[in-house]
C-alpha positions as CSV (number, residue, x, y, z in Angstrom):
1,M,-51.5,27.5,79.8
2,P,-51.3,31.3,78.5
3,I,-48.9,31.7,75.5
4,T,-45.9,33.0,76.0
5,E,-44.3,33.2,72.3
6,V,-45.9,34.5,69.0
7,N,-44.7,33.8,65.3
8,I,-44.1,37.1,63.4
9,I,-44.1,37.6,59.9
10,S,-41.5,40.4,58.4
11,S,-42.6,41.4,54.8
12,C,-41.0,43.8,52.0
13,G,-42.5,47.0,52.6
14,K,-42.2,47.5,48.8
15,C,-43.6,44.5,47.4
16,G,-45.2,42.3,50.3
17,T,-43.2,39.4,49.5
18,E,-42.7,37.6,52.8
19,I,-38.9,37.6,54.1
20,E,-38.9,35.6,57.3
21,T,-41.0,34.2,60.0
22,V,-39.3,34.4,63.8
23,T,-41.1,33.1,66.8
24,V,-40.3,35.5,69.6
25,K,-41.4,35.8,73.4
26,K,-44.5,38.3,74.0
27,D,-42.5,40.2,76.1
28,N,-39.8,41.0,73.5
29,M,-42.0,41.2,70.4
30,M,-41.3,44.6,68.2
31,L,-43.4,45.3,65.2
32,F,-42.1,48.4,64.2
33,T,-38.6,48.8,63.0
34,K,-36.4,51.0,60.8
35,E,-34.2,48.3,59.9
36,H,-34.1,47.0,56.1
37,A,-34.0,43.5,55.1
38,W,-32.8,41.9,51.6
39,C,-35.9,41.2,49.4
40,S,-35.6,38.6,47.0
41,K,-38.1,39.7,44.6
42,C,-37.0,43.3,44.7
43,Q,-33.3,42.1,44.5
44,A,-32.7,45.4,47.1
45,D,-32.7,46.3,50.6
46,R,-36.3,47.2,51.6
47,P,-37.8,48.9,54.5
48,Q,-39.6,45.8,56.5
49,V,-43.4,45.5,57.5
50,R,-44.1,43.3,60.7
51,D,-47.2,41.3,61.9
52,V,-48.4,38.5,64.1
53,A,-48.6,35.5,61.9
54,G,-52.8,34.5,61.4
55,R,-53.8,38.2,62.3
56,K,-55.3,38.8,58.9
57,D,-56.5,35.5,58.5
58,S,-58.8,35.9,62.4
59,I,-59.5,39.7,61.0
60,E,-61.2,38.1,57.9
61,Q,-62.9,35.6,60.3
62,E,-64.5,37.8,62.4
63,R,-65.3,40.4,59.5
64,K,-67.4,37.7,57.9
65,S,-69.0,36.5,61.1
66,Y,-71.0,40.1,61.5
67,P,-74.7,40.3,60.3
68,K,-75.1,40.9,56.9
69,A,-75.8,44.9,56.2
70,V,-79.7,45.3,55.1
71,P,-80.8,48.7,53.4
72,A,-83.0,51.0,56.0
73,V,-87.1,50.9,55.3
74,P,-88.7,53.9,56.2
75,F,-91.7,53.7,58.9
76,S,-95.1,53.3,57.3
77,D,-96.7,55.7,59.9
78,Q,-94.9,58.8,58.5
79,P,-94.4,59.9,54.8
80,S,-91.1,59.8,53.7
81,G,-89.0,62.7,54.2
82,S,-90.9,64.6,57.0
83,A,-89.6,65.1,60.5
84,K,-90.9,65.5,63.8
85,G,-89.8,68.4,65.5
């Protein structure tokens, strides 16, 4: 069955403190807003930053699955610094 609802996390645009989490239908999902919300840490109305719950963890998990980068080794049949041309 396809996922029809997602969790949206609203965070303070200044300090990053989580303000609220709401569940919305995918069709009604809106991540961009000009609205301000009360931040309990800043004790002020601040711009909101909205993101899909779990997105950062998913990105980090995928990044960890990439192969590790290794330094390039020059070909042994060519002197270093030479180029064909």
